[in-house]
C-alpha positions as a Python dict, from the first residue, in 0.01 Angstrom:
ca = {
    (1, 'M'): (0, 0, 0),
    (2, 'R'): (-119, 210, -338),
    (3, 'S'): (-458, 97, -331),
    (4, 'K'): (-516, 126, -17),
    (5, 'N'): (-494, 551, -65),
    (6, 'V'): (-675, 557, -352),
    (7, 'V'): (-971, 415, -157),
    (8, 'L'): (-901, 699, 142),
    (9, 'G'): (-897, 958, -143),
    (10, 'I'): (-1267, 768, -260),
    (11, 'R'): (-1402, 807, 105),
    (12, 'D'): (-1262, 1113, 117),
    (13, 'N'): (-1443, 1256, -182),
    (14, 'M'): (-1766, 1079, -259),
    (15, 'S'): (-2050, 1036, 18),
    (16, 'M'): (-2371, 896, -50),
    (17, 'E'): (-2249, 1001, -447),
    (18, 'K'): (-2436, 734, -756),
    (19, 'I'): (-2098, 620, -927),
    (20, 'C'): (-2027, 388, -1199),
    (21, 'I'): (-1719, 191, -1162),
    (22, 'W'): (-1538, 157, -1555),
    (23, 'G'): (-1342, -198, -1549),
    (24, 'T'): (-1439, -567, -1358),
    (25, 'G'): (-1049, -728, -1448),
    (26, 'R'): (-806, -775, -1158),
    (27, 'V'): (-749, -456, -995),
    (28, 'A'): (-1171, -384, -983),
    (29, 'D'): (-1083, -705, -804),
    (30, 'E'): (-840, -629, -577),
    (31, 'V'): (-1011, -301, -486),
    (32, 'L'): (-1343, -496, -428),
    (33, 'K'): (-1149, -712, -216),
    (34, 'R'): (-960, -524, 50),
    (35, 'C'): (-1237, -209, 112),
    (36, 'D'): (-1660, -274, 185),
    (37, 'I'): (-1700, 140, 130),
    (38, 'F'): (-1874, 100, -155),
    (39, 'K'): (-2151, -14, -22),
    (40, 'Q'): (-2126, 379, 124),
    (41, 'Y'): (-2258, 489, -199),
    (42, 'D'): (-2535, 416, -513),
    (43, 'L'): (-2334, 216, -679),
    (44, 'L'): (-2460, 262, -1028),
    (45, 'G'): (-2318, -57, -1188),
    (46, 'F'): (-1923, -141, -1396),
    (47, 'I'): (-1871, -2, -1770),
    (48, 'D'): (-1624, -191, -1933),
    (49, 'N'): (-1557, -222, -2340),
    (50, 'D'): (-1593, -566, -2320),
    (51, 'E'): (-1911, -707, -2523),
    (52, 'R'): (-1902, -996, -2410),
    (53, 'K'): (-1954, -836, -1985),
    (54, 'Q'): (-2202, -579, -2116),
    (55, 'G'): (-2558, -732, -2010),
    (56, 'Q'): (-2346, -912, -1716),
    (57, 'T'): (-2406, -838, -1367),
    (58, 'Y'): (-2100, -776, -1140),
    (59, 'N'): (-2045, -821, -786),
    (60, 'G'): (-2436, -831, -820),
    (61, 'R'): (-2446, -470, -1044),
    (62, 'P'): (-2516, -524, -1360),
    (63, 'V'): (-2204, -422, -1590),
    (64, 'Y'): (-2287, -151, -1867),
    (65, 'A'): (-2161, -19, -2283),
    (66, 'P'): (-1993, 326, -2231),
    (67, 'E'): (-2286, 448, -2472),
    (68, 'K'): (-2541, 428, -2165),
    (69, 'L'): (-2316, 666, -1953),
    (70, 'H'): (-2526, 990, -2158),
    (71, 'D'): (-2840, 766, -2056),
    (72, 'M'): (-2719, 731, -1671),
    (73, 'S'): (-2717, 993, -1407),
    (74, 'I'): (-2382, 915, -1247),
    (75, 'E'): (-2166, 1230, -1021),
    (76, 'R'): (-1888, 955, -1017),
    (77, 'I'): (-1647, 767, -1256),
    (78, 'I'): (-1408, 546, -997),
    (79, 'I'): (-1134, 438, -1328),
    (80, 'L'): (-977, 60, -1168),
    (81, 'T'): (-874, -89, -1506),
    (82, 'D'): (-497, -114, -1561),
    (83, 'S'): (-616, -60, -1961),
    (84, 'Y'): (-752, 134, -2253),
    (85, 'A'): (-903, 101, -2526),
}
């Protein structure tokens, strides 16, 4: 399954990094349901373009606007979305 391969690649390359996940929709839901590896990382939160989601929480982590990335110390962003703006 493709998402499993993506997750395995993340596990191999990202041990203990500060990360954010871009996306809070269907793709993120599916990947987060299938793996528990994000507990191994310092997951600072999620990024989403949808202003209705910004300021809310998703899976227990804050959802930020893309503009907030400049103020954060993030080592890597994982993109879990099938849409773009």
